[in-house]
Rosetta silent file (secondary structure, phi, psi, omega in degrees, C-alpha in Angstrom):
SEQUENCE: MDNNSIISEDKMHGSIFALLKRFVENSYDYSTWIKLLQATGLEGAAFQMHEMYPTKELFAIVNKASEVTGIPNYTLMEQFGESLVPDLLLIYSKYVNPNWRTYDMLLHTECTMHRAVKKLDERANPPMLLVTKKGEKQLIVDYHSKRRMSGVAVGIIRGIAKHFHESDTVSVTRLTAAEEERVQIRVDF
SCORE:     score description
SCORE:     0.000 S_00000001
   1 L     0.000  117.614  179.790   58.522   66.798   23.966 S_00000001
   2 L  -107.477   93.353 -177.276   57.319   70.060   22.464 S_00000001
   3 H   -75.649  -13.640  178.647   57.353   69.568   18.728 S_00000001
   4 H   -61.270  -32.901  179.921   55.721   72.948   18.114 S_00000001
   5 H   -78.534  -17.433 -178.386   59.101   74.603   18.583 S_00000001
   6 L   -84.324  -34.130 -171.289   60.741   72.179   16.169 S_00000001
   7 L  -112.343  128.960 -179.896   58.374   72.675   13.252 S_00000001
   8 L   -91.844  -97.003 -177.183   57.565   76.024   11.726 S_00000001
   9 L  -103.874   25.140  177.320   55.187   76.051    8.755 S_00000001
  10 L   -58.185  139.267 -179.756   55.521   72.401    7.822 S_00000001
  11 E  -112.251  149.243  179.700   52.271   71.058    6.410 S_00000001
  12 E  -126.755  146.480 -178.564   50.778   67.613    6.806 S_00000001
  13 E   -63.276  138.772 -178.499   48.236   65.848    4.640 S_00000001
  14 H   -59.269  -25.952  179.264   44.660   66.079    5.907 S_00000001
  15 H   -60.192  -33.951  179.162   44.251   62.314    5.806 S_00000001
  16 H   -66.423  -39.790  177.528   46.559   62.062    8.831 S_00000001
  17 H   -65.858  -42.601  179.128   44.310   64.461   10.768 S_00000001
  18 H   -63.135  -39.309  179.161   41.196   62.531    9.731 S_00000001
  19 H   -72.857  -31.578  174.608   42.832   59.293   10.840 S_00000001
  20 H   -65.373  -41.145  177.350   43.948   60.889   14.128 S_00000001
  21 H   -59.214  -46.530  179.254   40.333   61.894   14.724 S_00000001
  22 H   -61.765  -41.774  178.662   39.220   58.301   14.095 S_00000001
  23 H   -59.072  -47.459 -179.724   41.954   57.017   16.431 S_00000001
  24 H   -63.563  -45.519 -178.949   40.817   59.338   19.240 S_00000001
  25 H   -64.344  -39.871  179.230   37.135   58.508   18.719 S_00000001
  26 H   -72.671  -35.092 -178.918   37.813   54.756   18.640 S_00000001
  27 H   -79.718  -30.798 -177.598   40.165   54.857   21.630 S_00000001
  28 L  -126.340  -96.233  174.649   37.993   57.208   23.687 S_00000001
  29 L  -169.679  175.402 -177.208   34.889   58.795   22.164 S_00000001
  30 H   -61.285  -40.451 -177.517   33.665   61.614   19.956 S_00000001
  31 H   -64.228  -29.266  177.355   33.431   64.077   22.829 S_00000001
  32 H   -63.861  -41.823  178.275   37.134   63.542   23.603 S_00000001
  33 H   -61.488  -46.450 -179.935   38.015   64.721   20.091 S_00000001
  34 H   -60.641  -43.658  179.625   35.806   67.806   20.494 S_00000001
  35 H   -64.037  -38.253  178.354   37.374   68.560   23.895 S_00000001
  36 H   -64.929  -42.008  178.066   40.888   68.224   22.447 S_00000001
  37 H   -63.920  -42.461  178.796   40.047   70.661   19.654 S_00000001
  38 H   -62.189  -45.199 -176.170   38.569   73.126   22.153 S_00000001
  39 H   -68.213  -21.265 -179.097   41.570   72.849   24.475 S_00000001
  40 L  -102.283    4.106 -179.306   44.005   73.501   21.614 S_00000001
  41 L    76.603   16.708 -179.535   42.121   76.447   20.131 S_00000001
  42 L  -107.549   20.574 -178.048   41.149   74.393   17.078 S_00000001
  43 L   -53.103  133.280  179.407   37.447   74.274   17.932 S_00000001
  44 L    84.446   -4.049  178.966   35.367   73.812   14.815 S_00000001
  45 L   -65.062  127.392  178.051   38.309   72.620   12.723 S_00000001
  46 L  -116.753   89.351 -176.560   37.047   70.211   10.105 S_00000001
  47 L   -67.901  119.239 -178.012   40.150   68.559    8.761 S_00000001
  48 L   -92.939  141.282 -175.300   39.494   67.531    5.164 S_00000001
  49 L   -53.879  -38.038 -171.171   41.117   64.416    3.702 S_00000001
  50 L  -108.761   20.800  176.265   42.665   66.131    0.683 S_00000001
  51 L  -106.213  174.568  176.976   43.796   69.403    2.221 S_00000001
  52 E  -119.134  142.214 -177.565   47.070   70.321    3.932 S_00000001
  53 E  -135.686  154.325  178.372   47.313   71.606    7.514 S_00000001
  54 E   -60.101  130.312  179.474   50.100   72.893    9.747 S_00000001
  55 H   -58.477  -32.127 -179.169   51.891   70.010   11.413 S_00000001
  56 H   -59.834  -26.080  177.657   51.981   72.035   14.634 S_00000001
  57 H   -69.327  -38.241  176.784   48.194   71.547   14.886 S_00000001
  58 H   -63.109  -44.364  179.872   48.644   67.773   14.960 S_00000001
  59 H   -66.834  -33.202  176.506   51.240   68.104   17.711 S_00000001
  60 H   -62.014  -42.869  179.595   48.981   70.461   19.654 S_00000001
  61 H   -66.157  -46.260 -179.317   46.262   67.806   19.622 S_00000001
  62 H   -64.959  -42.317  178.880   48.654   64.977   20.554 S_00000001
  63 H   -60.332  -42.769  179.859   50.296   67.059   23.314 S_00000001
  64 H   -68.409  -40.225  177.912   46.878   67.857   24.806 S_00000001
  65 H   -61.236  -39.017  177.910   45.776   64.206   24.494 S_00000001
  66 H   -64.016  -44.271  179.771   48.926   63.189   26.363 S_00000001
  67 H   -61.869  -44.123 -176.898   48.224   65.734   29.081 S_00000001
  68 H   -70.301  -41.397 -174.371   44.585   64.610   29.449 S_00000001
  69 H   -89.742  -20.787 -174.861   45.240   60.850   29.379 S_00000001
  70 L    79.626    5.412  178.224   48.588   60.775   31.170 S_00000001
  71 L   -90.519  128.597 -179.919   49.953   58.661   28.304 S_00000001
  72 L   -56.685  146.598  179.321   53.337   59.914   27.025 S_00000001
  73 H   -49.031  -48.300 -176.344   53.308   61.552   23.560 S_00000001
  74 H   -59.135  -43.162 -179.901   55.598   58.897   22.137 S_00000001
  75 H   -65.129  -41.650  176.371   53.321   56.081   23.314 S_00000001
  76 H   -61.577  -41.367  179.314   50.263   57.823   21.865 S_00000001
  77 H   -65.198  -37.735  175.387   52.088   58.254   18.558 S_00000001
  78 H   -62.547  -46.806  179.983   52.976   54.536   18.546 S_00000001
  79 H   -61.316  -41.736  177.756   49.345   53.615   19.224 S_00000001
  80 H   -61.945  -46.687  179.123   48.231   55.991   16.483 S_00000001
  81 H   -57.488  -44.315  179.170   50.756   54.491   14.048 S_00000001
  82 H   -62.670  -38.522 -178.850   49.529   50.992   14.768 S_00000001
  83 H   -68.678  -20.801 -178.448   45.923   52.088   14.218 S_00000001
  84 H   -72.827  -26.163 -168.399   46.818   53.473   10.770 S_00000001
  85 H   -57.102  -49.751 -179.235   47.835   50.138    9.261 S_00000001
  86 H   -56.769  -41.951  179.793   44.421   48.701    8.261 S_00000001
  87 H   -68.125  -44.115 -179.667   43.488   51.942    6.466 S_00000001
  88 H   -62.137  -42.032  179.705   46.884   52.330    4.809 S_00000001
  89 H   -68.654  -30.456  176.149   46.845   48.746    3.559 S_00000001
  90 H   -70.749  -48.572 -177.755   43.318   49.219    2.223 S_00000001
  91 H   -62.587  -41.463 -173.817   44.122   52.500    0.450 S_00000001
  92 L  -106.599   23.062 -175.366   47.389   51.240   -1.048 S_00000001
  93 H   -58.444  -32.820 -178.244   46.448   47.574   -1.545 S_00000001
  94 H   -69.985  -12.442  178.558   47.107   47.668   -5.282 S_00000001
  95 H   -96.874   -4.185 -175.544   50.760   48.470   -4.555 S_00000001
  96 L  -100.398  124.870  174.984   51.212   45.542   -2.166 S_00000001
  97 L   -69.557  126.534 -177.395   52.390   42.193   -3.459 S_00000001
  98 L   -62.529  -15.438  178.489   50.022   39.584   -1.959 S_00000001
  99 L   -86.989  -10.197 -179.435   53.029   37.364   -1.157 S_00000001
 100 L   -69.151  151.151  169.197   54.653   40.000    1.039 S_00000001
 101 L  -127.894 -165.257 -174.708   54.737   39.738    4.805 S_00000001
 102 H   -53.585  -48.979 -177.470   56.212   42.143    7.362 S_00000001
 103 H   -55.274  -51.026 -177.841   59.822   41.717    6.177 S_00000001
 104 H   -69.336  -38.702  177.625   58.988   42.464    2.530 S_00000001
 105 H   -57.134  -45.185 -179.148   56.568   45.290    3.369 S_00000001
 106 H   -66.897  -41.540  178.604   59.308   47.064    5.275 S_00000001
 107 H   -60.305  -32.995 -174.013   61.878   46.482    2.539 S_00000001
 108 H  -103.173    4.021 -175.962   59.534   47.980   -0.054 S_00000001
 109 H   -58.581  -50.306 -175.370   57.940   50.809    1.929 S_00000001
 110 H   -66.999  -49.570 -174.091   60.068   53.636    0.558 S_00000001
 111 H   -77.924  -24.225 -177.650   60.212   52.563   -3.093 S_00000001
 112 H  -108.023  -60.060 -173.210   56.654   51.255   -3.344 S_00000001
 113 H   -70.403  -50.553 -178.700   54.375   52.612   -0.634 S_00000001
 114 H   -66.803  -32.523  175.190   55.832   56.103   -0.188 S_00000001
 115 H   -63.879  -40.673  178.536   56.124   56.469   -3.958 S_00000001
 116 H   -64.818  -40.840  178.170   52.418   55.594   -4.221 S_00000001
 117 H   -57.534  -47.189 -178.686   51.548   58.158   -1.532 S_00000001
 118 H   -68.848  -32.995  178.691   53.350   60.868   -3.509 S_00000001
 119 H   -66.397  -40.878 -179.194   51.796   59.685   -6.781 S_00000001
 120 H   -71.677  -29.867  177.050   48.277   60.011   -5.371 S_00000001
 121 L  -153.503  106.562 -175.456   48.992   63.493   -3.989 S_00000001
 122 L   -62.879  -16.825  177.323   52.216   65.281   -4.888 S_00000001
 123 L   -78.203  -19.631 -178.887   51.864   67.522   -1.815 S_00000001
 124 L   -64.769  141.606 -179.844   52.186   64.532    0.524 S_00000001
 125 L  -139.049   77.197  178.464   55.580   64.243    2.161 S_00000001
 126 L   -66.204  162.169  179.282   55.979   61.006    4.101 S_00000001
 127 L   -65.168  156.801  175.832   59.170   60.492    6.095 S_00000001
 128 E   -83.148  129.679  177.641   62.237   59.097    4.355 S_00000001
 129 E  -121.977  125.335  173.482   62.883   55.471    5.268 S_00000001
 130 E  -111.965  115.975 -177.201   66.109   53.683    4.468 S_00000001
 131 E  -109.520  123.937 -177.585   65.734   49.976    5.169 S_00000001
 132 E  -115.949  130.295  175.844   68.881   47.871    5.350 S_00000001
 133 E   -73.696  133.472  171.862   68.975   44.074    5.400 S_00000001
 134 L  -121.422   56.882 -175.758   71.020   42.566    8.179 S_00000001
 135 L    91.204 -173.855 -177.972   70.488   39.013    6.980 S_00000001
 136 L   -82.115   -5.374 -174.648   67.174   37.206    6.630 S_00000001
 137 L  -116.789    3.668 -177.285   66.286   37.751   10.302 S_00000001
 138 E  -153.443  140.176  172.518   66.912   41.468   10.822 S_00000001
 139 E  -126.202  146.401  170.408   66.229   44.847    9.225 S_00000001
 140 E  -112.804  121.992  178.894   67.438   48.273   10.293 S_00000001
 141 E  -103.628  118.218  174.528   64.977   51.034    9.474 S_00000001
 142 E   -97.630  111.138  179.865   66.481   54.530    9.342 S_00000001
 143 E   -94.556  127.989  178.411   63.630   56.999    9.809 S_00000001
 144 E  -127.006  117.917  176.079   64.363   60.578    8.658 S_00000001
 145 L  -163.957  133.485  175.389   61.886   63.396    9.235 S_00000001
 146 L   -64.868  -19.465  179.335   61.994   66.945   10.544 S_00000001
 147 L   -70.630  -25.161  178.377   58.613   66.179   12.128 S_00000001
 148 L    60.085   53.695 -178.440   60.271   63.800   14.575 S_00000001
 149 L  -115.385   46.627 -177.264   57.379   61.341   14.636 S_00000001
 150 H   -63.165  -24.448  177.094   59.299   58.089   14.996 S_00000001
 151 H   -59.947  -37.544  177.657   56.626   56.772   17.343 S_00000001
 152 H   -64.631  -42.793  179.689   54.240   56.612   14.384 S_00000001
 153 H   -61.684  -46.149  178.476   56.852   54.656   12.382 S_00000001
 154 H   -61.124  -42.732  178.699   57.384   52.164   15.222 S_00000001
 155 H   -63.317  -40.419  178.360   53.616   51.800   15.583 S_00000001
 156 H   -64.048  -42.222  178.263   53.178   51.202   11.858 S_00000001
 157 H   -59.923  -45.909  178.361   55.859   48.497   11.926 S_00000001
 158 H   -63.932  -38.220  178.543   54.094   46.807   14.839 S_00000001
 159 H   -65.977  -36.325  176.851   50.756   47.221   13.065 S_00000001
 160 H   -65.314  -45.524  178.114   52.113   45.573    9.916 S_00000001
 161 H   -59.900  -40.239  178.177   53.382   42.625   11.970 S_00000001
 162 H   -64.480  -43.283  179.721   49.963   42.395   13.625 S_00000001
 163 H   -57.244  -41.230 -178.608   48.221   42.533   10.241 S_00000001
 164 L   -90.210   13.465  178.763   50.276   39.587    9.010 S_00000001
 165 L    56.246   41.003 -179.396   49.769   37.693   12.297 S_00000001
 166 L  -119.250   13.467 -177.750   53.493   37.940   13.023 S_00000001
 167 L   -56.465  -34.306 -177.839   53.404   39.966   16.240 S_00000001
 168 L   -78.214  -12.550 -179.241   54.724   37.034   18.238 S_00000001
 169 L  -116.441   -2.640 -179.933   57.728   36.577   15.926 S_00000001
 170 L  -113.763  125.578  179.164   58.594   40.202   15.088 S_00000001
 171 E  -113.152  130.052 -177.826   60.448   42.347   17.605 S_00000001
 172 E  -116.153  122.058 -177.693   60.672   46.127   17.098 S_00000001
 173 E  -130.741  122.827  174.210   63.350   48.069   19.002 S_00000001
 174 E   -77.696  127.860 -176.215   64.112   51.771   18.717 S_00000001
 175 L   -96.795  -17.482 -177.555   67.908   52.145   18.831 S_00000001
 176 L  -129.272  169.431 -176.846   68.162   55.927   19.087 S_00000001
 177 L   -58.537  137.397 -174.645   66.313   58.712   20.898 S_00000001
 178 L   -64.176  -29.983 -171.769   62.695   59.081   19.774 S_00000001
 179 L   -89.504    8.863 -179.665   62.760   62.849   19.395 S_00000001
 180 L   -84.245  162.219  174.225   65.542   63.017   16.804 S_00000001
 181 L   -70.808  -33.033  178.100   65.147   63.741   13.082 S_00000001
 182 E  -115.852  120.569 -179.195   66.955   60.476   12.355 S_00000001
 183 E  -127.890  131.130  176.261   65.901   57.456   14.377 S_00000001
 184 E   -96.123  137.165 -179.088   67.132   53.906   13.885 S_00000001
 185 E  -128.866  124.205  177.585   64.715   51.052   14.454 S_00000001
 186 E   -96.585  132.822  178.821   65.803   47.415   14.565 S_00000001
 187 E  -121.875  115.416  179.231   63.294   44.802   13.457 S_00000001
 188 E  -104.387  140.464 -178.080   64.103   41.187   14.330 S_00000001
 189 L  -115.841    0.000    0.000   62.251   38.255   12.801 S_00000001
């Protein structure tokens, strides 16, 4: 999947780059991050938390990481998404109802969490999520983004279930092709 051809000058919040760096360093080591930057022509890039950077740079790093590790891009993006959850829940904890669990977190992501992201930095542009109840035991998450990063969304859902110690009772299934702008994800409880 070559997302560089899909995205032109789209910008992504620097916090995602900083968290990708942490993911790579925790999963591998610091030198792996440096090697990925060198291999992508981004040597010396110091991604700042509150700046904006071309999304194509993130995909260049992920594509190279996939090539080096032999792990498919989508799988790396899922792993990255899962790794984001502790930080996201810490940063946005004041927006989270302490009684919520995975089901409620997903139901409220767009109206609560994504609204908070935009409130803290109006330049941030998280993907659009439409979450539909299919009874008390199932949700359908419609992910919409020109970035085509549904693997991150699936990983975040799994990470939320893990955070709430519900991994053994929450099943996450992508219903449509991962590389589309609109991806449906079924979550069974």
